[in-house]
TORGU-259837 format. One line per field, with one value per residue: x negated, y negated, z negated of N, C-alpha, C, O, CB in turn. Coordinates in Angstrom, 1 decimal. Each point is the difference from the previous one (the first is absolute). Glycine has a CB too. Layout:
% TORGU-259837
nu: (X_...) $
nv: (Y_...) $
nw: (Z_...) $
cau: (X_...) $
cav: (Y_...) $
caw: (Z_...) $
cu: (X_...) $
cv: (Y_...) $
cw: (Z_...) $
ou: (X_...) $
ov: (Y_...) $
ow: (Z_...) $
cbu: (X_...) $
cbv: (Y_...) $
cbw: (Z_...) $
% end
This chain:
% TORGU-259837
nu: (-15.9_-0.2_-1.2_2.5_2.1_-1.4_0.2_3.1_0.6_-1.7_1.8_2.7_-0.9_-0.6_2.9_1.5_-1.5_0.7_3.1_0.0_-1.3_2.2_2.3_-1.3_0.0_3.1_0.7_-1.6_1.5_2.9_-0.4_-1.0_2.8_1.6_-1.3_0.9_3.1_0.8_-2.5_1.9_-2.3_3.3_2.5_-0.5_2.2_-0.1_-1.0_-1.9_1.5_-2.8_1.9_-2.6_0.3_-1.2_0.1_2.8_-2.9_2.5_-0.2_-3.3_2.4_-1.6_1.1_0.8_-0.6_1.6_-3.1_2.0_-2.2_0.8_-2.4_-2.1_0.7_-0.6_-2.9_-0.8_0.8_-3.0_-1.0_1.7_-1.2_-3.0_0.8_1.0_-2.7_-1.8_1.7_-0.4_-3.2_-0.3_1.7_-1.7_-2.6_1.4_-2.6_2.6_-0.7_1.6_2.6_0.3_-0.1_2.4_2.0_-0.4_0.2_1.8_-1.8_-1.2_2.0_-3.1_0.5_1.4_1.5_1.0_1.8_1.8_2.7_-0.9_-3.3_1.3_2.1_-2.2_-1.7_2.4_0.9_-2.9_-0.4_2.9_-1.4_1.9_-0.5_-1.2_0.7_-3.2_1.3_-0.5_1.4_-2.1_-2.2_0.7_-2.4_-1.7_0.4_-1.0_-2.6_-0.8_0.1_-1.9_-2.3_-0.1_-0.7_-2.6_-0.3_3.0_-0.3_-2.9_2.4_1.4_-2.8_-0.3_2.9_-0.5_-3.0_-1.3_-3.2_0.5_-2.0) $
nv: (-44.2_1.4_2.7_0.4_-0.3_2.2_2.1_-0.5_0.5_2.7_1.2_-0.6_1.6_2.6_0.1_-0.2_2.5_1.7_-0.7_1.0_2.8_0.6_-0.5_2.1_2.3_-0.4_0.4_2.7_1.2_-0.7_1.4_2.8_0.0_-0.5_2.5_1.9_-0.7_0.2_1.2_1.5_0.2_0.0_-1.8_0.7_2.2_-2.7_-3.1_0.4_-2.5_-0.7_-2.0_-1.5_-1.8_-2.1_-2.6_-0.4_-0.2_-2.1_-0.2_0.5_2.4_2.7_0.9_2.9_0.3_2.7_0.5_1.9_2.1_-2.4_-1.9_2.3_0.6_-3.0_0.1_2.6_-1.3_-0.5_2.4_2.1_-1.1_0.6_3.0_0.5_-1.0_2.1_2.5_-0.8_-0.1_2.9_1.4_-1.3_1.6_3.1_1.3_0.9_0.9_-2.4_0.5_2.9_-1.0_-2.0_2.2_1.8_-2.1_-2.6_-2.2_1.3_-2.8_-0.5_-2.7_-1.1_0.6_2.8_-1.8_-1.4_1.8_1.6_0.6_2.7_-1.5_-1.8_2.4_1.6_-2.3_-0.2_3.0_1.3_0.6_1.6_-3.0_2.5_-2.7_1.4_1.2_-3.2_-2.3_-1.0_2.3_0.4_-1.9_1.3_3.0_-0.7_-1.3_2.6_1.8_-2.0_0.1_3.2_0.2_-2.5_2.9_-0.1_-2.8_0.5_-0.2_-2.4_-1.7_0.5_-0.9_-2.9_-0.9_1.8_-0.2_3.2_-2.2) $
nw: (-28.7_2.8_-1.2_-2.0_2.3_1.7_-2.3_-0.3_3.1_0.1_-2.3_1.5_2.6_-1.7_-1.2_2.8_1.1_-2.5_0.3_3.1_-0.7_-2.1_2.1_2.0_-2.1_-0.6_3.0_0.2_-2.4_1.1_2.8_-1.3_-1.5_2.7_1.3_-2.3_0.0_3.1_2.1_2.1_2.2_0.1_-0.7_-3.3_0.9_-1.6_1.8_-2.7_-1.1_-1.2_-2.0_1.5_-2.7_2.1_-1.0_1.9_1.9_-0.9_-3.0_-0.5_-0.8_-0.9_2.9_-1.1_3.2_-0.2_1.4_1.7_-0.1_2.2_-1.0_0.2_3.1_0.8_-1.3_1.8_3.1_0.1_-1.7_1.8_2.7_-1.1_-0.5_3.0_1.2_-1.5_0.9_3.0_0.0_-1.3_2.2_2.4_-1.2_-0.3_1.6_1.8_-3.0_-1.3_1.8_-1.1_-3.0_0.4_1.1_-2.6_-2.3_0.8_0.1_-2.8_-0.4_-1.6_-1.3_-2.5_2.7_-1.2_-2.2_2.6_-1.2_2.8_0.1_1.1_1.9_1.4_0.9_1.2_1.9_1.3_0.8_1.0_-3.1_-1.8_-1.5_-2.0_-2.0_-0.2_-2.5_-0.8_2.6_-2.3_0.8_3.4_0.4_-2.3_1.1_2.9_-1.0_-1.6_2.6_1.7_-2.1_-0.2_3.3_0.9_1.2_1.0_1.4_1.9_2.0_-1.6_0.2_3.1_0.6_-1.4_1.7_-2.7_0.7_-0.7_-1.0) $
cau: (1.5_0.6_-0.4_0.8_1.4_-0.1_-0.2_1.3_0.9_-0.4_0.4_1.5_0.3_-0.4_1.0_1.2_-0.1_0.0_1.4_0.7_-0.4_0.7_1.4_0.1_-0.1_1.2_1.1_-0.4_0.3_1.4_0.6_-0.3_1.0_1.3_-0.2_0.0_1.3_1.2_-0.4_0.2_-0.4_1.2_1.2_0.3_1.4_0.5_-0.9_-0.4_-0.1_-0.8_0.1_-1.3_0.1_-1.1_0.2_0.6_-1.0_0.5_0.4_-1.0_0.7_0.0_1.2_0.0_0.6_0.0_-0.7_0.5_-0.9_0.1_-0.9_-1.4_-0.3_-0.2_-1.3_-1.0_0.2_-1.2_-1.1_0.4_-0.2_-1.4_-0.5_0.5_-0.8_-1.3_0.2_0.2_-1.3_-0.8_0.5_-0.3_-1.4_-0.2_-0.4_1.1_0.1_0.6_1.4_0.7_0.1_0.9_1.3_0.4_-0.1_0.5_-1.0_0.0_0.1_-0.6_-0.2_1.1_1.1_0.8_1.0_1.1_1.2_0.3_-1.2_-0.2_1.0_-0.3_-1.2_0.5_0.9_-0.9_-0.9_0.6_-0.7_0.3_-0.9_0.0_-0.6_-0.9_0.0_-0.9_-0.5_-0.9_-1.4_-0.3_-1.1_-1.3_-0.4_-0.4_-1.3_-1.0_-0.2_-0.7_-1.4_-0.6_-0.2_-0.4_-0.6_1.1_0.7_-1.0_0.5_1.0_-0.7_-0.6_1.0_0.7_-1.0_-0.7_-1.3_-0.1_-1.2) $
cav: (0.2_0.4_1.3_0.8_0.1_0.9_1.4_0.4_0.2_1.2_1.1_0.1_0.6_1.4_0.6_0.0_1.1_1.3_0.3_0.3_1.4_1.0_0.0_0.7_1.4_0.5_0.2_1.2_1.2_0.1_0.4_1.4_0.7_-0.1_0.9_1.4_0.2_-0.1_-0.1_1.1_-0.2_0.3_-0.3_0.9_0.4_-1.0_-1.1_-0.3_-1.4_-0.3_-1.4_-0.6_-1.4_-0.9_-1.4_-0.6_-1.0_-1.3_-0.6_0.3_0.7_1.4_0.5_1.5_0.4_1.4_0.3_1.3_0.9_-0.4_-1.2_0.5_0.8_-1.0_-0.6_1.0_0.5_-0.2_0.9_1.3_0.1_0.1_1.3_0.9_-0.3_0.6_1.5_0.4_-0.2_1.1_1.2_0.0_0.3_1.4_1.0_0.9_1.0_-0.7_-0.3_1.3_0.3_-1.0_0.4_1.2_-0.1_-1.3_-1.0_-0.2_-1.4_-0.2_-1.3_-0.7_-0.4_1.2_0.0_-0.9_0.8_0.1_-0.1_1.2_0.0_-1.0_0.6_1.2_-0.5_-0.7_1.0_1.3_1.1_0.3_-0.7_0.6_-0.8_0.9_-0.1_-1.0_-0.8_-1.1_0.4_0.9_-0.5_0.1_1.4_0.4_-0.6_0.7_1.3_-0.3_-0.3_1.2_0.9_-0.8_0.9_0.6_-1.1_-0.8_-0.2_-1.1_-1.3_-0.3_-0.3_-1.3_-1.1_-0.3_0.6_1.0_-0.3) $
caw: (-0.2_1.3_0.3_-0.9_0.5_1.2_-0.5_-0.6_1.1_0.7_-0.9_0.1_1.3_-0.1_-0.9_0.8_1.1_-0.7_-0.4_1.2_0.4_-1.0_0.4_1.2_-0.4_-0.7_1.0_0.7_-0.9_-0.1_1.3_0.1_-0.8_0.7_1.2_-0.6_-0.6_0.9_1.4_0.8_1.4_0.9_-0.6_-1.0_-0.1_-1.0_-0.1_-1.3_-0.3_-1.2_-0.4_-0.3_-0.6_0.4_0.0_1.2_0.6_0.3_-1.3_-1.0_-1.1_0.1_0.8_0.3_1.3_0.3_1.3_0.5_0.7_1.4_0.1_-0.1_1.2_1.1_-0.3_0.3_1.4_0.8_-0.5_0.3_1.5_0.2_-0.4_1.0_1.2_-0.2_0.1_1.4_0.6_-0.4_0.6_1.4_0.2_-0.5_0.9_0.2_-1.1_-1.1_0.4_-0.2_-1.5_-0.6_0.4_-0.7_-1.5_-0.5_-0.4_-1.5_-0.4_-1.3_-0.3_-0.7_0.9_0.2_-1.0_0.4_0.4_1.4_0.9_0.8_1.0_1.0_0.8_0.7_1.1_1.0_0.7_0.3_-0.8_-1.4_-0.9_-1.4_-1.1_-0.7_-1.5_-0.5_1.2_-0.4_-0.1_1.1_0.8_-0.8_-0.1_1.4_0.3_-0.8_0.7_1.2_-0.3_-0.5_1.1_1.2_1.1_0.7_0.8_0.8_1.4_0.1_-0.1_1.3_1.1_-0.2_0.0_-1.3_0.0_-1.1_-0.9) $
cu: (0.7_-0.3_0.7_1.4_0.1_-0.1_1.3_1.0_-0.3_0.4_1.5_0.4_-0.3_1.0_1.3_0.0_0.0_1.4_0.8_-0.3_0.7_1.5_0.2_-0.1_1.2_1.1_-0.3_0.4_1.5_0.7_-0.3_1.0_1.3_0.0_0.2_1.4_1.1_-0.4_0.3_-0.4_1.2_1.2_0.3_1.5_0.7_-1.0_-0.2_-0.1_-0.9_0.2_-1.4_0.2_-1.3_0.4_0.5_-1.0_0.5_0.3_-1.1_0.6_-0.1_1.3_-0.2_0.7_0.0_-0.6_0.4_-1.1_0.0_-0.9_-1.4_-0.4_-0.2_-1.4_-1.1_0.0_-1.3_-1.2_0.3_-0.2_-1.4_-0.6_0.5_-0.9_-1.4_0.1_0.1_-1.3_-0.9_0.4_-0.3_-1.5_-0.3_-0.4_1.2_0.2_0.6_1.5_0.9_0.2_1.0_1.5_0.5_0.1_0.5_-1.2_0.1_-0.1_-0.6_-0.3_1.2_1.2_1.0_1.1_1.2_1.1_0.2_-1.1_-0.2_1.1_-0.3_-1.1_0.5_0.9_-0.9_-0.8_0.6_-0.7_0.5_-1.0_0.2_-0.7_-0.8_0.2_-1.1_-0.6_-1.0_-1.4_-0.4_-1.1_-1.4_-0.4_-0.4_-1.4_-1.1_-0.3_-0.9_-1.5_-0.8_-0.4_-0.4_-0.6_1.0_0.7_-1.0_0.5_1.0_-0.6_-0.6_1.0_0.6_-1.1_-0.7_-1.3_-0.1_-1.2_0.2) $
cv: (0.5_1.5_1.0_0.2_0.9_1.5_0.5_0.3_1.3_1.2_0.2_0.6_1.5_0.8_0.2_1.1_1.4_0.4_0.4_1.4_1.0_0.1_0.9_1.5_0.5_0.2_1.3_1.3_0.2_0.5_1.5_0.8_0.0_1.1_1.5_0.3_0.1_0.0_1.3_-0.3_0.3_-0.3_1.1_0.4_-0.9_-1.1_-0.4_-1.5_-0.2_-1.4_-0.5_-1.4_-0.7_-1.4_-0.5_-1.0_-1.4_-0.7_0.1_0.8_1.5_0.5_1.5_0.2_1.5_0.2_1.4_0.7_-0.4_-1.2_0.4_0.7_-1.0_-0.6_0.9_0.4_-0.1_0.9_1.4_0.3_0.1_1.4_1.0_-0.2_0.7_1.6_0.4_-0.1_1.2_1.3_0.1_0.4_1.4_0.9_1.0_1.1_-0.6_-0.3_1.3_0.3_-0.9_0.4_1.2_-0.3_-1.4_-0.8_-0.1_-1.5_-0.1_-1.5_-0.7_-0.3_1.2_0.1_-0.9_0.9_-0.1_-0.2_1.2_0.1_-1.0_0.6_1.2_-0.5_-0.7_1.0_1.2_1.1_0.1_-0.8_0.5_-0.9_1.0_-0.1_-1.0_-0.9_-1.1_0.4_0.9_-0.5_0.2_1.5_0.5_-0.5_0.7_1.4_-0.2_-0.2_1.2_1.0_-0.7_0.9_0.6_-1.0_-0.8_-0.4_-1.1_-1.3_-0.4_-0.4_-1.4_-1.1_-0.3_0.8_1.0_-0.3_-1.3) $
cw: (1.2_0.2_-0.9_0.4_1.2_-0.4_-0.6_1.1_0.8_-0.8_0.1_1.3_0.0_-0.8_0.8_1.1_-0.7_-0.4_1.2_0.5_-0.9_0.4_1.2_-0.2_-0.7_1.0_0.8_-0.8_-0.1_1.3_0.2_-0.8_0.7_1.2_-0.5_-0.4_1.0_1.5_0.8_1.5_0.9_-0.9_-1.1_0.0_-1.0_-0.2_-1.5_-0.2_-1.3_-0.4_-0.3_-0.5_0.4_-0.2_1.3_0.5_0.2_-1.4_-1.1_-1.2_0.2_0.7_0.2_1.4_0.1_1.4_0.4_0.7_1.5_0.2_0.0_1.2_1.1_-0.2_0.4_1.5_0.8_-0.4_0.4_1.5_0.3_-0.4_1.1_1.3_-0.1_0.0_1.4_0.8_-0.3_0.7_1.5_0.3_-0.4_1.1_0.2_-1.1_-1.2_0.2_-0.2_-1.4_-0.6_0.4_-0.8_-1.5_-0.5_-0.5_-1.6_-0.3_-1.4_-0.2_-0.6_0.9_0.3_-1.1_0.2_0.5_1.5_1.0_0.8_1.1_1.1_0.9_0.9_1.2_1.1_0.8_0.5_-0.7_-1.4_-0.9_-1.4_-0.9_-0.9_-1.5_-0.4_1.1_-0.4_-0.1_1.2_0.9_-0.7_-0.1_1.4_0.4_-0.8_0.6_1.2_-0.3_-0.6_1.1_1.3_1.1_0.9_1.0_0.8_1.4_0.0_-0.2_1.3_1.1_-0.2_-0.1_-1.2_0.1_-1.1_-0.9_-0.8) $
ou: (0.8_0.8_0.4_0.6_0.9_0.7_0.4_0.8_0.9_0.4_0.5_0.9_0.8_0.5_0.7_1.0_0.6_0.5_0.9_0.9_0.5_0.5_1.0_0.7_0.4_0.8_0.9_0.6_0.5_0.8_0.8_0.5_0.7_0.9_0.7_0.5_0.9_0.9_0.0_0.1_0.0_0.0_-0.2_0.8_1.1_-1.1_0.9_-0.1_-0.2_0.0_-0.8_0.9_-1.1_1.0_-0.6_-0.4_-0.7_-0.4_-0.1_-0.8_-0.1_1.1_-1.1_1.0_-0.7_0.3_0.1_-1.0_-1.1_-0.7_-0.9_-1.1_-0.9_-0.7_-1.1_-0.9_-0.4_-0.6_-0.9_-0.5_-0.4_-0.8_-0.8_-0.3_-0.5_-0.8_-0.6_-0.3_-0.7_-0.8_-0.3_-0.3_-1.2_0.6_0.8_1.1_0.9_0.8_1.1_1.1_0.8_0.9_1.2_1.0_0.3_-1.2_1.1_-0.9_0.5_0.2_1.1_1.1_1.2_1.0_0.9_-0.1_0.0_0.2_-0.3_-0.4_0.2_0.1_-0.4_-0.2_0.4_-0.3_-0.5_0.4_0.6_-1.2_1.1_-1.1_0.5_0.5_-1.1_-1.2_-0.8_-0.9_-1.2_-0.9_-0.9_-1.2_-1.0_-0.8_-1.1_-1.2_-0.9_-0.9_-1.2_-0.8_0.4_0.2_-0.1_0.3_0.5_-0.2_0.1_0.5_0.1_-0.3_0.5_0.3_-0.7_0.0_0.4_0.1_-0.9) $
ov: (0.9_0.8_1.1_1.1_0.8_0.8_1.1_1.0_0.7_1.0_1.1_0.8_0.8_1.0_1.0_0.7_0.9_1.1_0.9_0.7_1.1_1.1_0.8_0.8_1.2_1.0_0.7_0.9_1.1_0.9_0.7_1.1_1.1_0.7_0.8_1.1_0.8_0.0_1.1_-1.2_-0.5_-0.1_1.2_-0.8_-0.5_0.2_0.2_-0.8_1.0_-0.9_0.7_-0.8_0.5_-0.4_0.3_-0.9_-0.9_-1.2_-0.8_0.2_0.5_-0.6_0.5_-0.7_0.7_-0.7_0.9_-0.6_0.1_-0.1_-0.5_-0.1_0.2_-0.3_-0.4_0.8_1.0_0.7_0.8_1.0_0.7_0.5_0.9_1.0_0.6_0.6_1.0_0.9_0.5_0.8_1.1_0.4_0.4_0.0_0.1_0.3_0.6_0.2_-0.1_0.5_0.4_-0.2_0.1_0.5_-0.1_0.3_-0.1_-0.7_0.6_-0.8_0.6_0.1_-0.2_0.7_0.1_0.8_-1.0_0.1_-0.1_0.4_0.4_-0.2_0.1_0.6_0.2_-0.2_0.7_1.2_-0.9_0.0_0.1_-0.4_0.9_-1.0_-0.1_0.0_-0.5_-0.8_0.4_0.8_0.4_0.3_0.8_0.7_0.2_0.4_0.7_0.5_0.1_0.9_0.4_-0.3_0.1_0.4_-1.0_-1.1_-0.8_-1.0_-1.1_-1.0_-0.6_-1.1_-1.1_1.1_-0.3_0.3_-0.4) $
ow: (-0.1_0.5_0.4_-0.1_0.1_0.5_0.2_-0.1_0.4_0.6_0.0_0.0_0.4_0.4_-0.1_0.2_0.6_0.1_0.0_0.4_0.4_-0.1_0.1_0.5_0.3_-0.1_0.3_0.6_0.1_-0.1_0.7_0.4_-0.1_0.2_0.6_0.2_-0.1_0.9_-0.6_0.4_1.2_-1.2_0.3_0.4_0.2_-0.5_-0.8_0.9_-0.7_0.9_-0.7_0.4_0.2_-0.6_1.0_-0.7_0.1_-0.2_-0.9_-0.9_1.1_-0.1_0.1_0.3_-0.7_0.9_-0.9_0.5_0.7_1.1_0.7_0.5_0.9_1.0_0.3_0.4_0.7_0.8_0.4_0.4_0.9_0.7_0.4_0.6_0.9_0.6_0.4_0.8_0.9_0.4_0.6_1.1_0.1_1.1_-0.9_-0.3_-0.6_-0.9_-0.5_-0.4_-0.9_-0.8_-0.4_-0.7_-1.2_0.1_-0.5_0.5_-0.9_0.9_0.0_-0.5_0.3_0.2_-0.7_0.9_0.6_1.2_1.2_1.1_1.2_1.2_1.1_1.1_1.2_1.2_0.9_0.3_-0.5_0.3_-0.6_0.2_-0.5_-0.5_0.6_0.2_0.9_0.3_0.1_0.4_0.7_0.2_0.0_0.6_0.5_0.1_0.3_0.6_0.2_-0.2_1.0_1.2_1.2_1.1_0.6_0.5_1.0_0.6_0.4_0.7_0.9_-0.5_-0.1_0.4_-1.1_-1.2_-0.7) $
cbu: (-0.9_-0.9_-2.7_-2.1_-0.5_-1.7_-2.8_-1.3_-0.5_-2.4_-2.4_-0.7_-1.3_-2.9_-1.8_-0.7_-1.9_-2.8_-1.1_-0.9_-2.7_-2.2_-0.6_-1.7_-2.9_-1.4_-0.6_-2.5_-2.6_-0.9_-1.0_-2.9_-1.9_-0.7_-2.2_-2.9_-1.7_0.3_-1.8_1.8_-2.3_-1.3_1.1_-2.7_-1.7_2.4_-0.2_-1.2_2.5_-1.7_3.1_-2.1_2.5_-1.8_-1.1_2.8_-0.4_1.4_2.5_-0.4_1.7_-2.4_1.4_-0.9_0.0_1.8_-2.0_3.3_1.4_3.1_2.6_1.3_2.3_3.2_2.1_1.0_2.8_1.3_0.4_2.1_2.5_0.6_1.0_2.7_1.7_0.2_1.8_2.7_1.0_0.4_2.1_2.0_0.7_1.0_-3.3_-1.5_-2.9_-3.1_-1.9_-2.0_-3.2_-2.7_-1.7_-2.1_-2.1_3.4_-1.0_-0.2_1.6_-1.2_-2.7_-2.9_-2.7_-2.9_-2.8_-1.4_1.0_1.9_-0.8_-0.5_1.5_0.6_-1.2_0.1_1.5_0.2_-1.2_0.2_-2.6_2.2_-1.0_1.1_1.4_-2.2_1.9_0.7_2.9_2.8_1.4_3.3_2.6_1.7_2.6_3.2_2.2_2.1_3.1_3.0_2.0_2.1_1.3_-0.6_-1.8_0.1_1.2_-1.6_-0.6_1.2_-0.5_-1.5_0.0_1.5_2.0_2.2_-1.5_0.9_-0.5) $
cbv: (-2.8_-3.1_-1.9_-1.9_-3.1_-2.7_-1.5_-2.4_-3.2_-2.2_-1.6_-2.8_-3.0_-1.7_-1.9_-3.1_-2.5_-1.5_-2.6_-3.2_-2.0_-1.7_-3.1_-2.7_-1.6_-2.3_-3.2_-2.2_-1.5_-2.8_-3.0_-1.6_-1.7_-3.2_-2.4_-1.3_-1.9_-1.2_-2.7_2.0_1.2_1.9_-2.3_-0.2_2.9_1.7_-1.0_2.9_-1.5_2.6_-0.3_2.2_0.3_2.1_-0.6_1.3_2.9_2.0_1.3_-2.3_-2.5_0.8_-2.7_1.3_-2.9_1.1_-2.5_-0.2_1.8_1.0_-0.9_0.3_1.7_-0.1_-0.9_0.0_-1.7_-3.0_-2.4_-0.9_-2.0_-2.9_-1.5_-1.2_-2.8_-2.6_-1.0_-1.8_-3.0_-2.0_-1.0_-2.2_-2.8_-0.4_-0.3_-0.7_0.6_-1.2_-1.7_0.3_0.3_-1.6_-0.9_0.9_1.7_0.7_-1.2_3.0_-1.0_3.1_-0.7_-1.0_-1.4_0.4_0.5_-2.7_0.6_-0.9_-1.4_0.7_0.2_-1.7_-0.9_0.8_-0.6_-1.8_-1.6_-2.1_0.5_2.3_-2.2_2.7_-2.6_0.8_2.5_1.6_1.0_-0.2_-0.5_-0.2_-2.1_-2.4_-0.5_-0.6_-2.4_-1.5_0.2_-1.5_-2.4_-1.3_1.1_-1.6_0.4_1.2_0.9_2.3_3.1_2.6_1.6_2.6_3.0_2.3_0.2_-1.5_-1.7_1.4_1.5) $
cbw: (-1.5_0.4_0.3_-1.7_-0.9_0.8_-0.7_-2.0_-0.3_0.4_-1.5_-1.5_0.7_-0.3_-2.0_-0.7_0.8_-0.9_-1.9_0.2_0.4_-1.7_-1.1_0.7_-0.5_-1.9_-0.1_0.6_-1.4_-1.6_0.2_-0.1_-2.0_-0.8_0.6_-0.9_-2.0_-2.7_-0.2_-1.9_-1.8_2.6_1.8_-1.8_0.3_-0.7_3.1_-1.1_1.8_-0.2_-0.3_1.4_-2.1_2.2_-2.8_0.0_0.9_2.4_1.5_1.7_-1.4_-2.0_1.0_-2.8_1.8_-2.3_0.4_-0.3_-2.4_-1.0_-1.8_-3.0_-1.6_-0.9_-2.2_-2.8_-0.8_-0.4_-2.3_-2.3_-0.5_-1.2_-2.9_-1.5_-0.6_-2.0_-2.6_-1.0_-0.9_-2.6_-2.3_-0.9_-0.4_-3.0_0.2_2.8_1.5_0.3_2.1_2.6_0.9_0.9_2.8_2.4_1.2_-0.7_2.7_-0.9_2.4_-0.8_1.9_-1.0_0.7_0.9_-0.9_-0.3_-2.8_-1.8_-2.9_-3.2_-2.9_-2.7_-2.9_-3.2_-2.9_-2.7_-2.4_1.9_1.8_0.2_2.0_0.7_0.6_2.3_-0.8_-2.1_0.2_-1.5_-2.6_-0.4_0.4_-1.5_-1.9_0.0_-0.1_-2.2_-1.2_0.4_-0.7_-1.9_-2.1_-2.8_-2.8_-3.0_-2.4_-1.8_-0.4_-1.6_-2.9_-1.3_-0.8_-0.7_1.8_-1.7_2.1_2.8_2.4) $
% end
């Protein structure tokens, strides 16, 4: 009898954890939608707002609030600062020829983060370089990697210089 109760409680704990994980995933998905709809890396000419509904953590009752692009920007401040820091560190390590090319042609911005309003402006202000948002930034990295892999012989020297074994 006790073993059966333990199994039932264990199963209840497992179900509760799965439910909590599902809730966490819903929140992650929802916050991604908020970021896409009203998020920005820099001050907007016209700040955006979004009404969101949820449960008040104190009263437990349903509640609606208005969230602003300014609040989302503040929440994204540290991750954006980390991105800027990484970009700066990468540029500091650039070979002189690459640095000259970047000064002349700018930096191509790709990946999902590039779709955040004003990300190009923030990076440009931090680096002093022109920043270009590429066409189809979500698949750009995958397409570039594919070209690289299809032409490994051409890029062999870059692998060797960066400490990767060719064999």
